C-alpha positions as CSV (number, residue, x, y, z in Angstrom):
1,X,-7.6,-4.4,-9.6
2,X,-10.3,-4.9,-7.0
3,X,-11.6,-8.3,-7.2
4,X,-13.7,-9.5,-4.2
5,X,-15.0,-12.8,-5.8
6,X,-12.1,-14.9,-5.4
7,X,-12.0,-17.8,-2.9
8,X,-15.2,-16.6,-1.5
9,X,-18.2,-18.6,-0.5
10,X,-21.5,-17.3,1.0
11,X,-21.4,-19.4,4.0
12,X,-18.0,-18.3,5.1
13,X,-19.0,-15.5,7.4
14,X,-15.8,-15.6,9.5
15,X,-12.3,-16.6,8.5
16,X,-11.0,-20.0,9.5
17,X,-8.5,-18.1,11.8
18,X,-9.2,-14.8,13.9
19,X,-9.2,-12.0,11.4
20,X,-6.2,-9.9,11.7
21,X,-8.0,-6.8,12.5
22,X,-9.1,-8.4,16.0
23,X,-5.3,-8.0,17.0
24,X,-4.7,-4.2,16.6
25,X,-0.9,-4.0,17.1
26,X,-0.8,-6.3,14.2
27,X,-3.4,-4.9,11.6
28,X,-2.5,-1.1,12.2
29,X,1.4,-2.1,12.2
30,X,0.8,-3.6,9.0
31,X,-1.0,-0.7,7.3
32,X,1.7,1.5,8.7
33,X,4.4,-0.5,7.1
34,X,2.6,-0.7,3.8
35,X,1.9,3.0,3.5
36,X,5.0,4.5,5.2
37,X,6.4,5.8,1.8
38,X,3.2,7.7,1.3
39,X,2.8,11.4,2.5
40,X,-0.1,12.1,5.1
41,X,-2.9,12.4,5.1
42,X,-3.1,8.6,3.5
43,X,-6.4,6.9,3.1
44,X,-6.6,3.2,2.8
45,X,-8.9,0.4,2.1
46,X,-7.8,-3.1,3.2
47,X,-9.2,-5.7,0.6
48,X,-9.2,-8.6,3.1
49,X,-11.5,-6.5,5.6
50,X,-13.6,-5.2,2.7
51,X,-14.2,-8.9,1.3
52,X,-15.0,-9.8,4.8
53,X,-17.6,-7.2,5.5
54,X,-19.2,-7.7,2.2
55,X,-19.7,-11.3,2.9
56,X,-20.8,-10.9,6.3
57,X,-23.4,-8.5,5.2
58,X,-24.8,-11.4,2.6
59,X,-25.0,-13.8,5.7
60,X,-26.8,-11.3,7.8
61,X,-29.4,-10.3,5.2
62,X,-30.1,-14.0,5.2
63,X,-30.3,-14.4,1.2
64,X,-32.3,-11.2,0.8
65,X,-30.8,-9.3,-2.3
66,X,-28.7,-6.3,-1.2
67,X,-28.8,-2.9,-2.9
68,X,-25.6,-1.0,-2.4
69,X,-26.1,2.5,-1.0
70,X,-23.7,4.8,-3.1
71,X,-23.4,7.5,-0.6
72,X,-21.8,5.2,2.0
73,X,-19.0,4.2,-0.5
74,X,-18.4,7.0,-3.1
75,X,-15.8,4.9,-4.7
76,X,-16.8,3.4,-8.1
77,X,-14.3,0.5,-7.9
78,X,-15.8,-0.6,-4.9
79,X,-19.2,-0.4,-6.2
80,X,-18.2,-2.3,-9.1
81,X,-16.5,-4.9,-7.1
82,X,-19.1,-5.6,-4.7
83,X,-21.9,-5.9,-7.4
84,X,-19.9,-8.7,-9.1
85,X,-20.7,-10.8,-5.8
86,X,-23.8,-13.0,-6.0
87,X,-26.2,-11.4,-3.7
88,X,-25.8,-7.9,-4.5
89,X,-28.0,-6.3,-6.8
90,X,-28.6,-2.6,-8.0
91,X,-27.3,0.8,-6.6
92,X,-29.1,3.2,-4.2
93,X,-28.0,6.6,-5.3
94,X,-28.1,9.9,-3.5
95,X,-28.6,12.4,-6.6
96,X,-29.7,12.4,-9.9
97,X,-26.5,13.7,-11.5
98,X,-24.7,10.9,-9.6
99,X,-27.4,8.5,-11.0
100,X,-26.8,9.7,-14.4
101,X,-23.0,9.3,-14.2
102,X,-23.4,5.8,-12.9
103,X,-26.0,4.9,-15.3
104,X,-23.4,4.9,-18.1
105,X,-22.2,1.5,-16.7
106,X,-25.0,0.2,-14.3
107,X,-28.8,-0.6,-15.3
108,X,-30.5,-0.7,-11.9
109,X,-30.1,2.6,-9.9
110,X,-32.8,3.9,-7.4
111,X,-32.2,7.4,-5.9
112,X,-33.0,7.5,-2.3
113,X,-34.1,11.1,-2.2
114,X,-36.6,13.2,-4.2
115,X,-34.9,15.6,-6.8
116,X,-35.6,19.0,-7.9
117,X,-32.5,19.4,-10.2
118,X,-34.1,20.9,-13.5
119,X,-30.7,20.6,-15.4
120,X,-30.2,16.9,-14.3
121,X,-33.8,16.1,-15.3
122,X,-33.4,17.4,-18.6
123,X,-30.5,15.1,-19.2
124,X,-32.6,12.2,-17.8
125,X,-35.5,13.1,-20.3
126,X,-32.7,13.3,-23.2
127,X,-31.3,9.8,-22.5
128,X,-33.7,7.1,-23.1
129,X,-31.2,4.6,-21.9
130,X,-30.9,6.3,-18.6
131,X,-34.5,6.7,-18.3
132,X,-34.6,2.9,-18.3
133,X,-31.9,2.5,-15.7
134,X,-32.7,5.0,-13.1
135,X,-35.9,5.3,-10.8
136,X,-36.7,8.5,-9.0
137,X,-38.0,8.7,-5.6
138,X,-41.1,10.5,-4.7
139,X,-43.6,11.0,-1.7
140,X,-45.5,13.9,-2.7
141,X,-47.7,15.0,-5.7
142,X,-45.5,18.2,-5.8
143,X,-42.8,15.9,-6.8
144,X,-44.7,14.8,-10.1
145,X,-45.8,18.4,-10.6
146,X,-42.1,19.5,-10.5
147,X,-41.1,17.0,-12.8
148,X,-44.1,17.7,-15.4
149,X,-42.9,21.3,-15.1
150,X,-39.6,20.5,-16.7
151,X,-41.0,18.5,-19.5
152,X,-44.6,17.5,-20.2
153,X,-45.4,13.8,-20.5
154,X,-45.8,13.8,-24.2
155,X,-42.2,15.5,-24.4
156,X,-40.1,13.0,-22.5
157,X,-39.8,9.2,-21.6
158,X,-41.9,7.5,-19.1
159,X,-40.4,8.1,-15.6
160,X,-39.8,5.4,-13.3
161,X,-41.0,6.2,-9.8
162,X,-40.9,4.4,-6.1
163,X,-42.5,5.7,-3.1
164,X,-40.4,6.5,-0.1
165,X,-42.8,5.7,3.1
166,X,-42.1,6.6,6.6
167,X,-40.7,3.8,8.5
168,X,-40.2,5.5,12.0
169,X,-41.9,4.6,15.2
170,X,-44.6,6.9,16.7
171,X,-44.6,6.3,20.1
172,X,-47.5,7.5,22.3
173,X,-44.8,8.1,24.9
174,X,-41.7,9.0,23.2
175,X,-43.0,10.5,20.0
176,X,-41.5,10.6,16.8
177,X,-38.4,7.8,16.7
178,X,-36.3,7.8,13.5
179,X,-35.4,10.3,10.7
180,X,-37.9,12.5,9.2
181,X,-38.4,11.6,5.5
182,X,-41.7,11.0,4.0
183,X,-45.1,12.1,5.5
184,X,-46.7,8.8,4.2
185,X,-47.2,6.5,7.0
186,X,-50.3,4.6,7.0
187,X,-51.6,1.7,4.3
188,X,-54.2,4.1,3.6
189,X,-52.2,7.0,2.8
190,X,-49.7,4.9,0.7
191,X,-52.3,3.5,-1.4
192,X,-54.2,6.6,-2.0
193,X,-50.7,8.3,-3.2
194,X,-50.1,5.2,-5.4
195,X,-53.4,5.4,-7.0
196,X,-52.6,9.2,-7.9
197,X,-49.3,8.1,-9.3
198,X,-50.6,5.5,-11.5
199,X,-53.1,8.0,-12.7
200,X,-50.8,10.5,-13.8
201,X,-49.5,10.1,-17.3
202,X,-45.9,9.7,-18.0
203,X,-45.0,8.1,-14.9
204,X,-44.5,4.1,-14.0
205,X,-44.7,3.1,-10.3
206,X,-42.3,0.3,-9.8
207,X,-41.0,0.1,-6.3
208,X,-41.5,1.1,-2.5
209,X,-38.7,2.0,0.0
210,X,-38.9,2.0,3.9
211,X,-35.8,3.0,5.5
212,X,-35.9,2.2,9.5
213,X,-33.3,4.6,10.7
214,X,-34.1,4.1,14.3
215,X,-33.1,0.3,13.9
216,X,-30.4,0.5,11.2
217,X,-28.6,3.7,12.2
218,X,-28.6,3.3,16.1
219,X,-26.3,1.0,18.0
220,X,-28.1,-1.0,20.7
221,X,-24.7,-2.2,22.5
222,X,-23.2,1.3,23.6
223,X,-23.6,3.4,26.5
224,X,-26.0,3.6,29.5
225,X,-29.1,3.9,27.5
226,X,-28.5,0.9,25.4
227,X,-31.4,-1.1,27.4
228,X,-33.7,1.7,26.4
229,X,-32.6,1.6,23.0
230,X,-33.1,-2.0,22.5
231,X,-36.5,-1.7,24.2
232,X,-37.5,0.9,21.6
233,X,-36.1,-1.0,18.5
234,X,-37.9,-4.3,19.7
235,X,-41.2,-2.4,19.6
236,X,-40.4,-0.5,16.3
237,X,-39.8,-3.7,14.9
238,X,-43.0,-5.3,15.9
239,X,-44.9,-2.2,14.7
240,X,-43.1,-2.0,11.4
241,X,-43.3,-5.5,10.5
242,X,-47.1,-5.6,10.6
243,X,-47.5,-2.0,9.0
244,X,-45.1,-2.6,6.3
245,X,-46.9,-5.9,5.4
246,X,-50.2,-3.9,5.3
247,X,-48.5,-1.2,3.3
248,X,-47.1,-3.6,0.6
249,X,-50.3,-5.5,0.2
250,X,-52.4,-2.3,-0.2
251,X,-49.9,-1.0,-3.0
252,X,-49.4,-4.0,-4.7
253,X,-53.2,-4.1,-5.2
254,X,-52.9,-1.0,-7.0
255,X,-49.7,-1.6,-9.3
256,X,-47.4,-4.7,-9.5
257,X,-44.0,-3.4,-8.2
258,X,-40.5,-4.5,-9.4
259,X,-39.0,-3.9,-5.9
260,X,-39.9,-3.5,-2.2
261,X,-36.8,-2.0,-0.4
262,X,-36.1,-1.8,3.4
263,X,-33.5,-1.5,6.1
264,X,-29.8,-0.5,6.2
265,X,-26.5,-1.9,7.4
266,X,-27.5,-2.2,11.1
267,X,-30.9,-4.1,10.4
268,X,-30.0,-6.5,7.9
269,X,-31.1,-9.5,9.9
270,X,-34.4,-7.9,10.6
271,X,-35.0,-6.7,7.0
272,X,-34.0,-10.4,5.7
273,X,-36.7,-11.8,7.9
274,X,-39.5,-9.6,6.6
275,X,-41.2,-11.5,3.9
276,X,-43.1,-8.3,2.7
277,X,-39.5,-7.0,1.3
278,X,-37.8,-8.2,-1.9
279,X,-34.5,-6.6,-1.1
280,X,-32.3,-4.6,1.4
281,X,-30.2,-1.7,1.3
282,X,-26.8,-1.1,2.8
283,X,-23.4,0.4,2.3
284,X,-21.9,1.3,5.3
285,X,-20.9,-1.9,6.7
286,X,-18.7,-2.5,3.7
287,X,-16.0,0.1,4.9
288,X,-17.0,-0.1,8.7
289,X,-17.2,3.4,10.0
290,X,-16.6,3.5,13.9
291,X,-20.5,4.4,14.3
292,X,-21.1,0.7,13.8
293,X,-19.0,-0.7,16.5
294,X,-21.8,-0.4,19.0
295,X,-24.0,-3.1,17.7
296,X,-24.6,-6.6,19.4
297,X,-25.6,-8.4,16.1
298,X,-22.4,-7.8,14.0
299,X,-19.1,-6.3,14.2
300,X,-17.8,-4.8,11.1
301,X,-14.0,-4.9,10.1
302,X,-12.2,-1.5,9.9
303,X,-11.7,-2.0,6.2
304,X,-10.9,2.0,5.6
305,X,-9.1,4.2,7.7
306,X,-6.9,7.3,7.2
307,X,-3.5,8.5,8.7
308,X,-2.1,11.8,9.8
309,X,1.3,12.8,10.8
310,X,2.7,14.1,14.0
311,X,4.1,17.8,13.2
312,X,4.8,19.1,16.9
313,X,4.6,18.6,20.6
314,X,3.1,21.5,22.5
315,X,3.3,19.9,25.8
316,X,4.8,16.8,27.1
317,X,1.5,14.8,27.2
318,X,0.3,16.2,23.7
319,X,1.1,15.1,20.3
320,X,-0.5,17.2,17.6
321,X,-1.2,15.9,13.9
322,X,-1.5,17.9,10.9
323,X,-5.3,17.7,9.9
324,X,-7.9,15.7,11.4
325,X,-11.3,17.6,11.5
326,X,-13.0,15.1,8.8
327,X,-16.3,15.2,10.9
328,X,-19.3,13.0,10.2
329,X,-22.8,14.6,9.4
330,X,-25.5,14.1,12.1
331,X,-26.0,15.9,15.5
332,X,-22.7,17.7,16.8
333,X,-21.7,15.1,19.4
334,X,-18.3,13.2,20.2
335,X,-19.5,10.2,18.2
336,X,-19.3,12.3,14.8
337,X,-15.6,13.0,15.4
338,X,-12.9,10.9,13.7
339,X,-11.5,8.4,16.4
340,X,-7.8,7.8,16.8
341,X,-7.3,4.2,17.0
342,X,-3.6,3.6,16.6
343,X,-1.3,4.0,18.6
344,X,-3.9,3.0,21.2
345,X,-4.8,5.3,24.2
346,X,-5.2,8.5,22.0
347,X,-8.1,10.8,22.5
348,X,-8.8,14.4,21.2
349,X,-8.8,17.4,23.8
350,X,-12.4,18.4,24.9
351,X,-12.0,22.3,24.2
352,X,-10.4,21.5,20.6
353,X,-11.6,18.1,19.4
354,X,-10.7,17.3,15.8
355,X,-9.5,20.6,14.1
356,X,-9.5,22.0,10.6
357,X,-5.8,22.0,10.1
358,X,-4.4,20.5,13.4
359,X,-5.8,17.9,16.1
360,X,-3.8,17.8,19.3
361,X,-4.0,14.3,20.9
362,X,-3.6,13.3,24.6
363,X,-3.5,9.9,26.2
364,X,-1.0,7.4,27.6
365,X,0.4,7.0,23.7
366,X,0.8,10.7,23.2
367,X,4.1,11.1,25.3
368,X,5.7,8.4,23.3
369,X,5.0,9.9,20.1
370,X,7.5,12.0,18.1
371,X,7.4,14.6,15.2
372,X,7.2,12.5,12.0
373,X,5.3,9.6,13.8
374,X,1.8,8.5,12.2
375,X,-1.6,8.1,13.9
376,X,-4.4,6.0,12.2
377,X,-8.1,7.3,12.7
378,X,-11.3,5.8,11.7
379,X,-14.0,7.9,10.4
380,X,-17.6,7.9,12.1
381,X,-19.3,7.1,8.7
382,X,-18.0,5.2,5.6
383,X,-18.7,7.3,2.4
384,X,-17.9,10.8,3.7
385,X,-13.9,10.3,3.9
386,X,-14.1,10.1,0.1
387,X,-15.1,13.7,-0.1
388,X,-11.5,14.6,1.5
389,X,-9.4,12.5,-0.8
390,X,-8.6,11.9,-4.3
391,X,-8.2,8.1,-3.8
392,X,-7.7,5.3,-1.5
393,X,-4.7,3.1,-1.5
394,X,-5.8,-0.3,-1.8
395,X,-3.8,-2.6,0.6
396,X,-3.9,-6.3,0.5
397,X,-1.2,-8.2,2.7
398,X,1.9,-5.9,3.2
399,X,1.7,-4.1,0.4
400,X,-0.3,-1.3,-1.5
401,X,-1.6,-3.0,-4.8
402,X,-3.2,0.0,-6.3
403,X,-5.2,3.2,-6.0
404,X,-9.0,3.6,-6.0
405,X,-10.1,7.2,-7.1
406,X,-12.9,8.4,-5.2
407,X,-15.8,10.3,-6.5
408,X,-13.8,13.4,-5.9
409,X,-10.6,12.1,-7.5
410,X,-12.8,11.3,-10.6
411,X,-13.8,15.1,-10.6
412,X,-17.3,14.5,-9.2
413,X,-18.9,16.5,-6.2
414,X,-22.6,15.5,-6.1
415,X,-23.4,16.6,-2.5
């Protein structure tokens, strides 16, 4: 149903003609026409936009293989289709139960976060094939102790592990810039931990992960603070390139590693240029949440979107849709709200924002909307909308060509 390999070449970053989504009236009107027979809320993935994003990410990574971050997709058909493309390799999962499920078909799964799920660990220990296909993430000896507490080394398969290393920037003036993940930061700390892992029976050290959220997850072309963001990112890139090379050298002296992973959707150019890495990880850029609109180096196509129907008019300048409160994780700020994108010129009310059951909208287009009209939204992120719906409708051209079940639609809720 979903094949992204046809008529593609890695050097075709942009279509020969301007992409349709650069003409909002044409793009959103087509999606409205294709899905007009479906009840709201209706969620779609446009096949051509998804294809464009997948190829654009490969070009941006400069030939470095990309491991697909499943949390930013949560649709198995999309994961499968993307991994059929040359240049994509392996999955970066977010929980062990998810990885066990995906390992029924896929043979290279790294879990991006530590796990303390005893029941899932017991399932992993009982499945030799899964133990060979799944790599756990660790950054503390407590993680190894916990795994051993579930089953001692002699009573389980050898467990593949990777080390998560803090890729944030520690500024003398600004403090910690980035996300709070691993406590491991210096080459010495990482090498010491690697030696401890290698010395433990029942574990095999196979990889290293360093996610630079302050670069990959922060747009550099939006708002009055964009110049400051660009300065911080430039300094962080310089520091990280040097420190990461030293860390990789130190750890590979301890043990040969299968993969050295870095980056995310927003830092693929930087990650692809780092000779110390063997792969990048990315996923959000495939579906193109609106948080990625504020980057200078790339502009993803809005490959996924969802629509709600207007159900009432409480005032001449307000149109209210049923639903809308599909809020993204992160700080509770406006950028985490879903964004109404069509008709153009709509915005939420400052005192209500996007609501659990209803969302009032104002703006120049609101007065022209009637009960039963449809409004298109984009989510801030890419994977989280899949927790709200059972399936995306796959659109190509002027028609719906299939349905793509989400994790939820397949009866799964991992986190």
